[in-house]
C-alpha positions in Angstrom: -131.0 50.4 160.7 -129.7 50.1 157.3 -126.5 49.1 156.1 -125.3 50.2 152.8 -122.8 48.0 151.4 -121.1 46.4 148.4 -120.1 42.6 148.4 -116.8 41.9 149.6 -115.9 45.7 150.2 -114.8 47.2 153.7 -118.6 47.4 154.2 -118.1 43.6 155.3 -116.6 44.9 158.6 -119.7 46.6 159.9 -121.9 43.8 158.5 -119.9 41.4 160.6 -120.1 43.7 163.7 -123.9 43.9 163.2 -124.2 40.1 162.9 -122.0 39.6 165.9 -124.0 42.0 168.0 -127.3 40.5 167.1 -129.0 43.7 166.1 -131.8 44.2 163.6 -130.8 45.7 160.5 -131.6 46.0 156.6 -129.0 45.4 154.0 -129.0 47.8 151.0 -126.7 46.9 148.2 -124.9 49.7 146.4 -123.3 49.8 142.9 -120.2 51.8 143.6 -119.4 52.4 139.9 -122.9 53.8 139.1 -123.4 55.3 142.8 -126.8 53.9 142.6 -129.0 51.4 144.7 -130.6 48.3 143.4 -133.8 50.4 143.1 -132.1 53.1 140.9 -131.9 55.8 143.6 -128.9 57.9 143.8 -126.5 56.7 146.6 -125.1 60.3 146.7 -128.3 61.4 148.3 -127.6 59.2 151.1 -123.8 59.5 151.4 -122.2 62.3 149.4 -119.0 60.7 149.8 -120.1 57.8 147.4 -118.3 55.2 149.4 -119.4 52.4 151.6 -120.1 51.6 154.3 -122.8 54.1 155.4 -125.2 53.1 158.2 -128.7 54.7 158.2 -129.9 55.1 161.9 -133.2 54.9 163.2 -133.6 58.6 163.7 -133.0 59.3 159.8 -129.5 60.4 160.1 -126.6 58.6 158.5 -123.3 57.5 160.0 -120.2 57.0 157.6 -116.6 55.7 158.0 -116.1 52.1 159.0 -114.2 52.6 162.2 -116.9 55.0 163.6 -119.7 52.5 162.4 -118.3 49.5 164.0 -117.7 51.3 167.3 -121.2 52.7 167.1 -122.4 49.1 166.6 -120.4 47.8 169.6 -121.8 50.5 171.9 -125.3 49.9 170.6 -125.1 46.2 171.5 -124.2 47.3 174.9 -122.7 44.3 176.7 -119.1 45.2 176.0 -118.4 42.0 174.2 -117.3 43.8 170.7 -115.4 46.8 172.3 -114.0 47.6 175.7 -115.9 50.3 177.7 -115.6 53.9 176.5 -112.9 55.8 178.6 -111.1 52.6 179.5 -107.4 52.1 178.5 -108.4 49.1 176.4 -110.9 51.2 174.5 -108.0 53.5 173.4 -106.1 50.2 172.2 -109.1 49.3 170.2 -109.2 52.7 168.5 -105.4 52.5 168.0 -105.7 49.2 166.0 -109.0 50.6 164.2 -106.9 53.5 162.9 -103.9 51.6 162.1 -105.9 49.1 160.0 -107.7 52.0 158.3 -104.8 54.3 157.6 -102.1 51.8 156.9 -103.4 48.5 155.9 -106.6 49.2 154.1 -105.3 52.5 152.3 -102.2 50.6 151.0 -104.5 47.9 149.5 -106.8 50.6 147.9 -104.5 51.5 144.8 -104.2 47.6 144.0 -108.1 47.8 143.1 -107.4 50.3 140.2 -107.3 48.5 136.8 -104.6 50.9 135.3 -102.1 50.6 138.1 -98.9 49.7 136.6 -96.6 46.6 137.9 -94.1 49.0 139.5 -96.6 50.8 141.4 -98.4 47.5 142.5 -95.1 46.0 143.7 -94.5 49.3 145.7 -97.8 49.0 147.4 -97.3 45.2 148.0 -94.0 46.0 149.7 -95.6 48.2 152.0 -98.5 45.9 152.7 -95.9 43.2 153.6 -94.3 45.5 156.2 -97.7 46.1 157.7 -98.5 42.3 157.6 -95.3 41.5 159.2 -96.0 43.9 162.0 -99.5 42.6 162.8 -98.3 39.1 162.6 -96.0 39.6 165.4 -98.5 41.4 167.4 -100.8 38.4 167.2 -98.2 36.0 168.6 -99.7 33.9 171.3 -103.1 35.7 171.0 -106.3 34.6 169.2 -107.4 38.1 168.4 -105.8 41.7 168.3 -106.9 42.7 171.7 -106.1 39.2 173.4 -108.7 36.3 173.8 -111.8 38.1 172.9 -113.0 38.9 169.5 -113.6 42.8 168.8 -114.9 44.8 165.9 -111.1 45.3 165.1 -110.9 41.7 164.4 -113.8 41.9 161.8 -112.1 44.8 160.0 -108.7 43.1 159.9 -110.4 39.9 158.7 -111.9 41.8 155.7 -108.5 43.3 154.7 -106.9 40.1 154.8 -109.6 38.4 152.7 -108.3 40.9 150.0 -105.1 39.2 150.0 -106.7 36.2 148.0 -107.9 38.6 145.3 -104.4 40.4 145.1 -102.5 36.9 145.2 -100.6 37.9 148.5 -99.5 34.8 150.2 -100.0 34.8 154.0 -97.7 31.8 154.3 -94.9 33.9 155.7 -97.2 35.3 158.4 -98.3 32.1 160.3 -100.2 34.1 163.0 -102.1 36.0 160.6 -102.9 33.0 158.6 -104.3 31.2 161.7 -106.1 34.3 162.7 -108.0 34.4 159.3 -108.9 30.8 159.6 -110.2 31.4 163.2 -112.2 34.6 162.3 -113.8 32.8 159.0 -115.0 30.0 161.4 -117.3 32.1 163.4 -120.8 31.6 162.8 -121.9 35.1 162.5 -119.0 35.8 160.2 -120.1 33.1 157.9 -123.6 34.5 158.0 -122.5 38.0 156.9 -120.4 36.5 154.2 -123.4 34.3 153.0 -125.7 37.4 152.8 -123.2 39.1 150.7 -122.9 36.1 148.4 -119.1 35.7 149.2 -117.5 32.2 149.0 -115.8 31.6 152.2 -112.0 31.4 151.9 -109.9 30.3 154.8 
């Protein structure tokens, strides 16, 4: 398999999942602005959406969209340690978390990466993010991870989003459960491996 990624982007989520799963894969870096691979090839020929992540499968096909990719990885790993079994009530809870992180948290952060975004607009999205962070913080009360005591692919995704709080100067102090969660996930050896491969400095 090949994971097409950009350092520190949401593609870090499947990178963490692959590391946690112990699967063999190659990393292919993408220049998102130029839409080029490091060898100069056109990334749009691989993923016409132009975004990361994309996962090149062994049959030559390409899977896109982070939540779909991490569930594929969890099922490929096979032991059930990264995602509950398909068809189980817990699996639908996992999908609920993946969708919430993707459509509410992730999408609220997206505009903040635009260099031309005005301060009023930034404050609007930061207020929205604060509401979502508050919700997740309450859901983590008394739990190590989103689904309870076991790490799943949803936790890797949430961790990546929380890492963007550092870049956007969003303080996690008002969210003690989230702050503790971020430290807990950052300490996982496989998470550290993925971050080191991408040349990222670990921030707890």
